[in-house]
N, C-alpha and C positions, 0 to 999 in steps of 0.2 A: 629557179633560174631552169630554163630548159636546156639538157646540151645540146653540145654541137654532136655531129655525127660524121665518122669516117668508113666511109665504104672500102674495105681491104681490096686486093686483087684476088682473094678466094670468095669474095663476094659477100662476106661478114660485114655486118654494121656494129660499128665500135663506138660506143657514146662516151663520150670526153666532157671536161671542163679544162679550160687553159687560161691563164695568166699571163700578159706580157712583162719583161722584166730584163733586167741584166742577166748575163750569162758569167758561169755555166747555170743551165735552167735544172730544176728539180723534176723528179718525175718520180710518183707515189705508184707501186704495185702494191694490190692488194692479196688477201689469203683466199684459201679455198672456200669457195661460195659466199664470199663477201663481196662489197660492192664499194663504190667511190663515196659513198656517202656516209661512211664510217667516222668514227671520231678522230683517228690520225690523219685520213685524208682530209678533211674538212680541216682540221685544225692546222695542218701544213699550208693549205691554200691560204688561209687568212696571215699566216706567219708570211708566207711569199710574197703577199701584198704590201703588208707592212713593211716589208724590207725591199721592195722595188725588184725580186727576183721573179724569174720566168718560172713557170709551175705549171704541170701536167699533171691531172688524175684522169682515169680512165675505167670502164669496165670489160673484163674479158666478155668474149661471147659466149651466152650462157648464163652470165651474171648481171645482176642488177637490170639496166636502162639499154643493154645490148641485145643483139639479134642472137636468134639460135636458142635451142634447149641445152640446160646445163648437164643432163645423162647423154649428151650427143658428143661433149668434148671430153678434152685430154689435155696434159701436159703439154705436149708439142702444139697442138692448136693454140692455146692461150700463149705460150710462147712465141707463137708466130703472130698472135694480137699485139703482143708488146713491143715487139720489132718493127713490126709495121705503125704502130703508134709513134715510138721513137723515133723511126726513120724519116717520117711521112711530115709529122708535127713539128720537131724541134730542130733547131741549129744549133750544130756543134756538139762537142762532146757535153754529158750530163751527169749530173747527180742522181743515181738510182738509190730509192728508198724502198726497201722491198720487206714486205711483213709476212710472216709465216710461207705459205706457198710461194708468195712474192719474192721471198727470199732466194729460193731455188729458181723461179722465172728469171730474178736479177742476175742470176750466175749464169744462167743458159745467154743470157743477152752479153753478158760480159765476153764468154767464151765465144761467140758468135759474129760481134760487132765490136771489138774492144776499142775501137777508134770513136765510138758513139760514147766511151764511159770517162768521165773525169774523175768520179768517185762513189764510193759504193756503202751504204748503210743497211745493213740487215738487222731488222728486229724480229727475236725468236725465229731465224731462218729455218726453214724444213726441208731440206735437199733431201731428194731420193725417198721421201716419205711414202710413195705408194708403195714402195718395195721394203724398206726397211721399217717402218711402221705400221704399214696395212699390210701386205703380204705375209711379211715375218710373224706377224702376231695373230693372223687368221687359224683358227682350229680346221678340223678336216671336213667339217661340214660348210664350213664357209667358203673354203676354197673349193668344195664341189660346187656351190651354189653359184660362185662365179663361173667355173667353167663351165656347168651344163646348164645354167639357166641364163648367165650372160650378165646377172647383176647381184648386188645384195643389200638390202636395207641395213645401215647401221643408225642407232640411236644420236640423236645430237644435243648438245647441252646448248645449241643456241637457236634451235628452230623446234615447234613441235612435230614437224615432218622428219623423218630420217633422212640422213644422207644415203643417196643412192650410189653405190660404188660400182662401175662395170669394168667387165671383162676389158674392153678397149682402155680405160683409164689404167689400170695394172699393167697391161701388155705395152701401151704407147709409154708408160713410166720408165719401163727398160731400156728404152732407146734415148731416154732421156737424163739419165743418171750421170751425175758430177763429181761424185766420191770415190770412182773407180778409176779415174785415170789422171794425168797432173793438170792441174787448173791454176794457171798463174795470174794473178791479178795485179799487173803493173801500174797500179795507184794508189791513192790511200784508199783504206778499209776500215770501217768499224761495224762490229756487232755488238749488239746489245741483245741481253738473255735476262730474264728473271728467274731465280731460282725458285719460286711456286708456280711454275709454266707446269699445266697439268697436260697438255697437249703436246710442246717439244721439250724433252728432258734437255737438261745442261749438258749433259753426255754428249748430244749433236752439236751444241754449238764448240765444245771442244774439240771433238773429232772434226768440224769444219775448220776451225782454225789450225789443228793439225796438217790438215791436208793440203791447205791453198800455201801458194808460195807469193812472196812480195815483201817489198822492202819496207812497207808500211800499213801492217796489217796487224789492230787492237780488237780485244774481246773484253766489254766490260759485263759483268756478272752484277745484277741489281738484286741484293738480298728482298725477299719477300713479295716480287713483282711477279705478277700474272703473265697469261699468255696475251691479253690484251693490251698490255705494257701503255695504259692510257689514262691514268693518274699526271695530274699538273707537273709532278715531278718526272715521271717518263717522258712526257712529251717535249719538257725542257731538255732531257737529255737528247731524245732524237734532235732536235733543232740545233743543239751545240753540237752534235756528232758532224751534222750537214757541213756547219761552218767548219768545221776541222778539215773536212774531205776536200772543202771547195776551193783551197788556197793555190 
């Protein structure tokens, strides 16, 4: 099925798929250089159809079927894409389901437009990763490449092509950090984290849990689960978490 296209105020064209249904709707926010055709996004759409729930999945600019080039984007751009999609395409407060970078994007949405959030499910959420995971672990030569050449290629387990990390991505990421100042989440929140996640360590999930404030915030550590969190058991945990924060 061909996606629908949302043209944002910035002129970016955001590809999306949407299902009509009952509220609160569910919005899936994908990860870094991933797209809306992944296992979790497609599974959640089918789950939403089966349960009569409104649902939205989309590609950030530079991802999947949306416009622009990946290397020209940054966290702030992708967060704005998410806010434009949620603000334009959904009615009322939504349940945000953020995977990896989508967890960070979801937290930025929560901070900027809390009235649009009914609940939050984070899956291997990776807040502030450009600073705390990338920049903090770059060696001197890698930092020099970023600063002088404007970009750096990193090998990827998920693609034959390297990830191109740009100076813009790193510098903009510093303007989007969510773990340096108070982060109230005044709605039900469920964080899900695998203990065998090679991309986001469980210490990140524990730091996030300790940092946020809210009356109904829970973290579930799943022994043996990896970063994809896409086994049948993990997918059931995600939909169970959506049900918990939808009340």
